[in-house]
Each structure stands twice: as structure tokens, then as C-alpha cells.
C-alpha positions in Angstrom: -17.4 -94.8 -38.9 -17.6 -93.4 -35.4 -21.2 -94.4 -35.2 -20.4 -98.0 -36.1 -17.8 -98.2 -33.3 -20.2 -97.1 -30.6 -22.0 -99.7 -28.3 -25.8 -99.8 -28.0 -25.6 -97.7 -24.9 -23.1 -95.4 -26.5 -25.3 -94.8 -29.5 -28.1 -93.8 -27.1 -25.8 -91.3 -25.4 -24.5 -89.9 -28.7 -28.0 -89.6 -30.2 -29.3 -87.5 -27.2 -26.1 -85.4 -27.2 -26.5 -84.5 -30.8 -30.2 -83.6 -30.2 -29.3 -81.2 -27.3 -26.1 -79.6 -28.7 -27.0 -76.3 -30.3 -24.8 -76.5 -33.4 -24.3 -78.9 -36.3 -20.8 -80.2 -37.0 -20.5 -77.8 -40.0 -21.6 -74.7 -38.0 -18.6 -72.7 -36.8 -20.5 -70.6 -34.3 -18.3 -68.8 -31.8 -17.7 -70.7 -28.6 -19.6 -73.9 -29.6 -16.5 -76.0 -29.3 -15.8 -74.8 -25.8 -19.1 -76.0 -24.2 -18.0 -78.4 -21.4 -19.3 -82.0 -21.7 -20.4 -84.2 -18.8 -21.3 -87.8 -19.9 -22.7 -89.8 -17.0 -23.3 -93.5 -17.0 -23.5 -95.9 -14.0 -22.4 -99.0 -16.0 -20.6 -97.3 -19.0 -19.0 -99.8 -21.4 -19.3 -102.7 -18.9 -20.8 -105.1 -21.5 -17.9 -104.4 -23.9 -15.4 -105.0 -21.1 -17.0 -108.3 -20.1 -16.8 -109.4 -23.8 -13.1 -108.6 -23.9 -12.4 -110.5 -20.7 -14.3 -113.5 -22.0 -12.2 -113.4 -25.2 -9.1 -113.1 -23.1 -10.0 -116.2 -21.1 -10.7 -118.1 -24.3 -7.3 -117.1 -25.7 -8.8 -115.2 -28.6 -7.2 -112.1 -30.1 -8.6 -108.8 -28.7 -9.9 -106.2 -31.0 -7.9 -103.0 -30.6 -11.0 -100.9 -31.4 -13.1 -102.7 -28.8 -10.3 -102.3 -26.3 -9.9 -98.6 -26.9 -13.6 -98.0 -26.5 -14.0 -100.0 -23.3 -13.0 -97.1 -21.1 -15.6 -95.0 -19.3 -14.9 -91.8 -21.2 -15.1 -93.5 -24.7 -18.4 -91.9 -25.7 -17.5 -88.3 -24.6 -14.4 -88.8 -26.7 -16.3 -90.0 -29.7 -18.7 -87.0 -29.4 -15.9 -84.5 -29.1 -14.1 -86.0 -32.1 -17.2 -86.0 -34.3 -18.0 -82.4 -33.3 -14.5 -81.1 -33.4 -14.9 -79.8 -29.8 -11.9 -78.7 -27.8 -13.5 -78.0 -24.5 -13.6 -79.9 -21.2 -15.0 -83.5 -21.5 -15.8 -85.4 -18.3 -17.1 -88.9 -17.7 -18.9 -89.6 -14.4 -19.8 -92.8 -12.7 -21.0 -92.7 -9.1 -23.2 -95.8 -8.5 -26.9 -95.3 -7.9 -26.4 -91.5 -7.5 -24.6 -91.1 -10.8 -27.2 -88.6 -12.1 -26.9 -86.4 -9.0 -23.1 -86.3 -9.2 -23.3 -85.5 -12.9 -25.4 -82.4 -12.1 -23.0 -81.4 -9.2 -20.1 -81.7 -11.7 -22.0 -79.5 -14.2 -22.8 -76.9 -11.5 -19.1 -76.8 -10.6 -18.2 -76.1 -14.2 -20.8 -73.3 -14.3 -19.4 -71.8 -11.1 -16.0 -71.9 -12.7 -17.2 -69.7 -15.5 -18.7 -71.9 -18.2 -21.8 -70.3 -19.8 -23.4 -73.6 -20.6 -22.7 -77.3 -19.9 -24.0 -80.3 -21.9 -25.0 -83.1 -19.5 -25.7 -86.5 -21.1 -27.1 -89.3 -19.0 -27.3 -92.7 -20.6 -27.1 -96.3 -19.5 -28.0 -99.9 -20.4 -28.5 -103.1 -18.4 -25.6 -105.0 -16.9 -24.5 -108.2 -18.6 -26.2 -111.3 -17.2 -23.0 -112.3 -15.3 -23.8 -109.6 -12.8 -27.4 -110.5 -12.2 -26.7 -111.4 -8.6 -25.5 -107.8 -7.9 -28.4 -105.8 -9.5 -30.0 -103.3 -7.2 -32.5 -101.8 -9.6 -34.5 -102.5 -12.7 -31.8 -101.6 -15.3 -33.0 -100.8 -18.8 -31.7 -98.8 -21.7 -32.3 -95.1 -21.6 -30.7 -91.7 -22.4 -31.3 -88.0 -22.2 -29.3 -84.8 -22.5 -29.7 -81.3 -20.9 -28.0 -78.1 -22.0 -27.9 -76.3 -18.7 -26.9 -72.8 -17.6 -27.2 -70.6 -14.5 -30.7 -70.0 -13.4 -30.3 -66.2 -13.5 -29.3 -66.1 -17.1 -32.6 -67.1 -18.7 -35.6 -67.0 -16.5 -37.9 -68.5 -19.1 -36.3 -72.0 -18.9 -37.2 -74.6 -16.2 -35.3 -74.1 -13.0 -34.2 -77.0 -10.8 -32.1 -77.2 -7.7 -30.6 -80.2 -5.8 -30.1 -80.6 -2.1 -28.9 -83.6 -0.1 -28.5 -85.0 3.4 -27.5 -88.2 5.1 -29.9 -91.1 4.9 -30.0 -93.3 8.0 -32.7 -95.7 6.8 -31.9 -99.2 5.6 -31.2 -99.6 1.9 -34.0 -100.4 -0.5 -34.4 -104.0 -1.6 -33.1 -105.1 -5.0 -35.4 -104.5 -8.0 -37.5 -102.1 -6.0 -36.5 -99.0 -7.9 -35.7 -98.0 -11.5 -32.5 -96.3 -12.6 -31.9 -92.9 -11.0 -31.6 -91.3 -14.4 -35.1 -92.4 -15.3 -36.5 -91.3 -11.9 -35.1 -87.8 -12.5 -36.3 -87.6 -16.1 -39.8 -88.6 -15.2 -39.8 -85.9 -12.5 -38.5 -83.3 -15.0 -41.2 -84.1 -17.5 -44.0 -84.4 -14.9 -46.8 -81.9 -14.2 -45.5 -78.5 -12.9 -47.4 -79.1 -9.6 -45.0 -81.9 -8.7 -42.5 -79.6 -7.0 -40.1 -82.1 -5.7 -38.5 -85.6 -5.9 -36.7 -87.4 -3.1 -34.3 -90.2 -4.1 -32.4 -92.4 -1.7 -29.0 -93.6 -3.0 -25.5 -94.1 -1.7 -26.4 -93.3 1.9 -27.9 -90.0 1.0 -31.3 -88.4 0.5 -31.2 -86.4 -2.7 -33.9 -83.8 -3.0 -34.7 -82.4 -6.4 -36.7 -79.2 -6.4 -38.6 -77.5 -9.2 -38.9 -73.7 -8.9 -41.7 -71.7 -10.4 
């Protein structure tokens, strides 16, 4: 029932979250329900919200289910309900640098004492009504990372993130792909690609891979 309620972008987010989360819904392993969740999406449930607004303009009755799932934290709520999780659940949207702010949020949770944080990045294209505002080649995608402090398990990949002000003019629309795909491609690239620099929201974001 929960799966049927999710939007296409929401199903992508939930599928990747299930793949990355270490326990099944029936496993009562200690501490599994306390793993903090960070669900990040630049556009979130924008398509559902546009549909609701169009129905409102047409004078149609609104679906209570669609209305309740049009909020930005809908998918993290669905996942926590399905998994019976009682830990912290956060939804992040920060424009073109959503992926960077999701990782900053996750690192803050680790610094506050969390042993692990599940980060889910998923998005879909904007509805056509927003075509005039597109600033990248939006497309459906999703991935999830179960992250922890670098000193806790040296065998895992280690990344760090730095940033500084960007004084160059913004890039032209359609010149770049979604930031979440940029970062995923870097993460999956050959080990000799040690860094990725992204420009977004007036900052230069420098992802660094450590040997």
C-alpha cells in the first residue's frame, strides 16, 4: 500500500534506501531503527504539487492522499513507517547544491554521535510548466549511501568535502547535469580521479577522494 502511494521519484528514492539499509523490516537487530535518515531531493514532490494546484484551479476535489504526500519529507516518512524506524528523519532541498548540503547534514549527525547515517539522493525532472526555469539537464536518478566516520572502518571509500566562494559567472542553462549524478559518477570513477569540483549556489564545492 505504501509503495502504491509513492510518486515515480519517490519509488526511486525508496528502492535505493531499501538496498542500502542493512536490515530487513523483519530483522530486529539492535540499533537499526535509530539510524538517522537524510533524504535529499532538489525538486521533491513538485510534480504532485503541480497536479494538485491544477485540480484546485479546475475546481476538482483534491485527493487527501496526494495532498499528504506532496510535502518534501513525504518519502522519508514513508520509509520510516515501512521500516518501523524511530530515529531522526530529515528532508533536504538546497537548489543546485542539494547533494552537498545533504552530506553536510549527515556529517553533522555523525559529529553529534550517530554511528551511521543513511543518505538518500533522488530526483526527477521538473513538470513542463517550469521549462523556462531549468538550469540543468534534469533526469530521474537515485542512490543511497550508508556513511560513517572515516576512522571507524578504514577499508571503506573515504571522501571529504570542501567549499569556497565562487566569483565566476553562473553556468548557462542545460550546460550541466544534476549535481547528484555528477557526484555519483565521481564516486564510481577510477581511483585515480582524486577530485571533483562543482560550481553551484555561488560556491565551489571540492569533493576529494582519499587513498
